[in-house]
Structure formats: structure tokens, C-alpha cells
N, C-alpha and C positions, 0 to 999 in steps of 0.2 A: 147579627146586629141590625143589618138593613131590614131583615124580615120583621124584627120587633118594632122598628121605626114605622114600617108600613102598617102594622097592626094598630099601633098607637094612633097613627094618623087617621085610620079608618074610623075609630071611635071618638077621637078628639081632633077633628080637623081645624086647621087655622083658618080664620075668616079675614076677608079684606076689611081694613079699617074704614073704608068708605062705603062700599055697597053691601058688605057683610055676607057676600057669597063665599063659598069655600075656595080657598086658594089651592092652586096646583102645587105639587111638591117643589117645583123650581121657582115659585113665587114667594116673595117676602113682604109681609105687612100690607101691601097694596097689590091688587090684581093687575094684570097687564092692561086691561081695558081702562081701569081707573088711573093708572100711571100716566096715560095719555092726557088725563084731565088735570094733572098737577099744574098749578098756576106758577110756573117757574118765572122768576123775575129776570127780564133781559138786562144785561150789563151795558147800559148806554147812558149818555149824559143826562137825559130827562129823568130816568128812574133814579140815578145816583144823586141828583139834586133833590129829588123827592125824599129819599132816605135821609139825606143830610139835614133836611128841613126840621126834623125833630129836635135838632141840637143847636140850630142857629140862634145866636144871641144868648145862649145858656152856658155851654161849655165848649172849649176848643177841641174839636175832633178832626183828625186828619182825613179819615175815610170811613164810610159805612157801607156794608154790603149785607144783603139778606137773600135767602135762596127762594123762598116761596111767599106769595101773597096769602094773607090770612083773611078769610071771609067767613061770616056767620053761616053755619051749616055746610060749609065747603069741606073738601077733602083735607085741606091743611088743618082746619079746626079739629077734625076728627082724629087726625094723626097725633096732634099735640095733646089732645085729651087722652088718647090711649097711652101716650108717652108719660104723662104726668100722673094720671089717676088709675091706670089699669095695669100697673107694674110691668111696663114694657119699655125700659130704658134703652133697649137695643134699637128702638126706632131712631135714636140719636145717631147711631152708627149708620143706619140706612140713609139718613139725610146727609150725614157728613161725607159719605163715600161720593155722592154726586157733587155736593157743594165744594168739597175739598179739591176735587180735580178741576172744577171750574175756577176756583181761586188760584190754583197752582198755574194754570194756563195764563191767567191774566197778569200774574206777577204783582198784583196790587199790594200784597203784604210780604213781599220778598225781604224787606228790611226789618220785619217784626222780630223782637227778641223773645217775647213770652206770650203765651196764650193764658188768659186768666178768666175764670167763670164768675158770673154774678153768683155770690154765695147764698145758700139757704141758711136759716137759723138752725142750730144743732137740734132743736126740738122737732123742727119740721123734717129734717133729714132722718131722725130716729123714727118718726111716725110714718113717713113715706118709704124709707129704706134706702133712698138715694137722692142725689141732686139730679134733676132731669137733664142737665147739660153736661154731666161728667163724661159719659161715653161719647157724646157729640164732640166735646173738646179734646178728648184723648185721641179720637180718630183723626180729627183735624191736625193735631200735633204730629201724628205719624205721617200723614200725607204731605204736610207742608214742612216737615222737619223743623218744627219750632217747639221749644220746651213748654210743657203744660205745667202751670204753677197755681195750685189751688189753696195754698196755706198762708198767703201774705195778706190778702183782702178777706176779711171775715164780716159776717152780719152780727150786729149786736142787739137787734130788736126783732121780735117776731111780729110780722104783720099779717093781716087777713089775706086769705086767698084772693088772687086777682079777680076771679069771677064773682066774688062777693063784695068787692069794693064799690063804693059810690064813685061816680065820675070825679067829683071834686077831690076825693082822697088821693087819686092817682097823681095829682099835681103837687101834693104836699110831701116834700122830701123828708120832713121830720117824722113821717109815718114809717119810713124805712131807713134805718141807720146802718152804716158800714164803718169799718175801721181797718186801717193799715197796721199790721203788727210790727212792720219795719218800714219806716218812711224813707229809708235810704236804699232799700233793695233795688228799686226800679229807677234809680238815678241815671240819667242819660240813656234811658232805654225806651224802645218803642213797644208798647203792649197792645195786644188785641183782646179787647173785652168781649166776651161772648154771652149770649142769653138765648132763650127760646123764641120769644116774640117781642117785637117793638110795638107797643100800643100807643102810649103818649110819649114814651122815652124817659119818663120820670125816674124809674128805677135805675136805668143806665146812667142818667144824669147824676143821681145821688152817688153812684159808684165812682163816676168820673171826678166828681168834686172831691171825694176822699183821696183818689189817686193823685190829684193835682197838688196834694201836700208834699209830693215828691218833687225835688228840683229837676228841671229840664226833662220831664217825662213827655212822651208823645203817646197819644191815645187814639186807637182806631176801634171800630165796633163791627162785629159780625154776628148775625142771628139766623136762626132757622127760618124765621118768618117775619113779615112786616104787615101790620094791620092796614088793609086797604081802605081808605076813606071813601064814604059814599058820595 
């Protein structure tokens, strides 16, 4: 079996998502050199305030954490592109392994009851084959020992791909509609809402507004990446 794997690897080598050089067999998605270039976000007061600023005056969020800075043409953008459009949902696991351990050590989400993903519309799931945050969320669930719940918050309208949106559309919550199938399920619970990237925060804000129809709910946010402002 190992021999067959080596033969397959010889003809179909895996490439680094960033530099596109051939990965060694012990490397996953990103080569050792490019891993050192990953823009990991420091967990400090300054960055935490920056992350929270996307939601100030809009929705009450207890805490926000992101793992990587997202920059145009940077390694994070390439990873997320591979994750969403190149049928590599396992990249979510790769990111969650690092991020989950970091969150576990910080105890920031120790009182969270459920992890819930920003949902995709069923038509988009059918077209893509997966929600890009599913494996990310499931691995975080394993690491943090928090139940993953993906069937209570659903998307009721299909919107354009984020990369095709005009800037003003990102601020319009009526472009992206969500619905709680059970407004009592999360009563008196702390939920961790997860997504791939915070850009303007509009999508997460729309989700949070729907979640706030639940009495006495506490909302926190965790994403793979945060778009770094110029």
C-alpha cells in the first residue's frame, strides 16, 4: 500500500498552496518554508479590539478571535481559495488543528455550549459539494469538546459569491437572509459562530441578528482569517 502511495505521489505530487512547489510527503497543504510566512494573529489586547471593531454598535458579541490575517495575494488568501474553490475542504482541518489548540490554551471559549457555522444555501452546497467551514468546525468541536450544531441556523436566500460582490452590497444584510428553525434551542446558551473570513462582518452580523431572536443568548465569533485593512 505504501509503495502504491509513493508511485501515485511520483506522478501526482501535492503542491504548496502558496508557492506551488512540490510538497514533501510529510508536508500538508503548505510547505515548511511557507508555513513560516503564515500571518498568525497574536492574541493580545490590541488585535482583539481590532477584531471586535467589526461588530461595535451593530450586534452584541462577547468575544471575537481569528487565526490568520487575510491579505491580497498572500498565503492566507491562497489557502482560502483552495479551500472554497478547489475542492480541498481538508484545509479547514489543517487550520483548525493550529487554531483549536491556541483557543484551548487561552480558555477564551471555555463556557461555549455550541459551535455553529455560517450556513450556505442548499443550492450552493449542492454545487460546491460542501460548506467550506464544516470540517473546520467539526475539528474545533473535537479539540474544544464543544458540540457542533449545523441544523438550527439555515440560509434562506442565495447570494452572489463574496469575490463578485460590490463593496456596498456587503453592508446590506437584506442580501443575505438567515433563519432559526427553532428560536428556543439556544436559550440561555453561549454559541460560537464560525466562518472562513471576516471582511466587513456583514454576514456574521446578519447571522447574529437572527440568533438574537433567541432569549438570553450569548454570541462569540471565531474565523479562520480576518481581512487586514490597508
